[in-house]
N, C-alpha and C positions, 0 to 999 in steps of 0.2 A: 767252150762248146760252140760258140758262134763261129769261131775260126774254122773248126772242123766242118760244121754244116756248110759254110761258104765254099770250102774246098771240094765239096761234093756236088755243088750246083752244076747242072748240065751233064753229069755223068749218068750212065745207064745204071740200073739196079745191079748190085754186086753181092757177093757173099761176105758176111762178116762173122767172126767168131769171138766168143767171150768165154773165158774160163769161169767156172762157177765158184769154186771154193777159194775164199780170201781174195777174190777179184770182184765178182758181182755181189757176192755175199761175204759179210764178215762172219765166217763160220768157225772162228776160233772157240767160241763158247761150246759148241757141239763137240769139237775136237777135244777140248779140255775134259768134257764129260766122258768121252770115249776113252781117253787115256786113263782116267780114274777107274773106269769099269773094266777095261780089257788089258791094260799094261801100265800100271801105275809107276813102274820103275824103268820104263823104256818107251820106245817109239814103235814097237811091233804092232800096235793097234792099227796103224796106218795101212798095214798089209793084210788086215783081218777082214774078210768079207762080211762077217757078222757086224762089225763096226759100221761099215759103209751101208749095209742094209738098214741099220738103225738111223744113220745120218739121213738117208733118203726117205725114210718112212716114219717120220715123227720128230726126230731130233733136229730137223731143220727149223723147228719152231724156236730153237735157241739161236738161230742165225738171223742176222740183221741185214736186210738189203742195203747196198750202198747207193746213195742218191745219184752219184755220177753214173753208175751202171744203169739205173732206171732211165736217166736222161739220155744216155747213149742209145739204148734200145728204142726209146720214144722218138729219137731223131731218125733212126734207120727204118723203123717200121713203116711210116707213111711213104717212104721212098720206094717201097716194094722190095727192099733188100732181103735176101735170104739170111736169116739169123740162126747161127749155130751156137749151141751151148756145149762147150768142150769140158770133159770131165774124165777123171781117172776112176770114177765109180764103176762098180761091177755091172755086168750086163743084166743082172737080175734086179738091179735097183730101179727105183722110180727116178727117171732122169730129170724131170723138171721140179726143182725144189719148191715147196709150198710158198715161200715168200715171193717167188718169181711168177707164180701162177696168176692168172687174171685175164686182162684184156687180150693178151697175145696167146693165151694157152692153146687154143685150137688152131691158130694160124701160123705160129712160129715152127719152123723145122727144127727138131731137136736131134742132135747127133752126138753120140758118145764115142770118144776115141779111147782105145785101150792100149 
């Protein structure tokens, strides 16, 4: 982390993006629950909007924030960098998962790519 922070010294604020599922969050437990609920014998739950709606509105309680992700966000935030959370979740979902909400909730720019 120190090496990354040093490489940013003197640089103007920049845009940085972080993928949510299984990058910032260990979301496999919620995915496991979704697979059991929506497609126990396949992977079609991943394309089911009902699954993603649940993942974004309650099932994120099963996700665990990754410490390195929190550290990276904490490193970029005070620099004034624009932080984007990238996700394949549907446009009707809540974009900022509950475990990531907090100090940055109202100041971080949240963007969803489809």
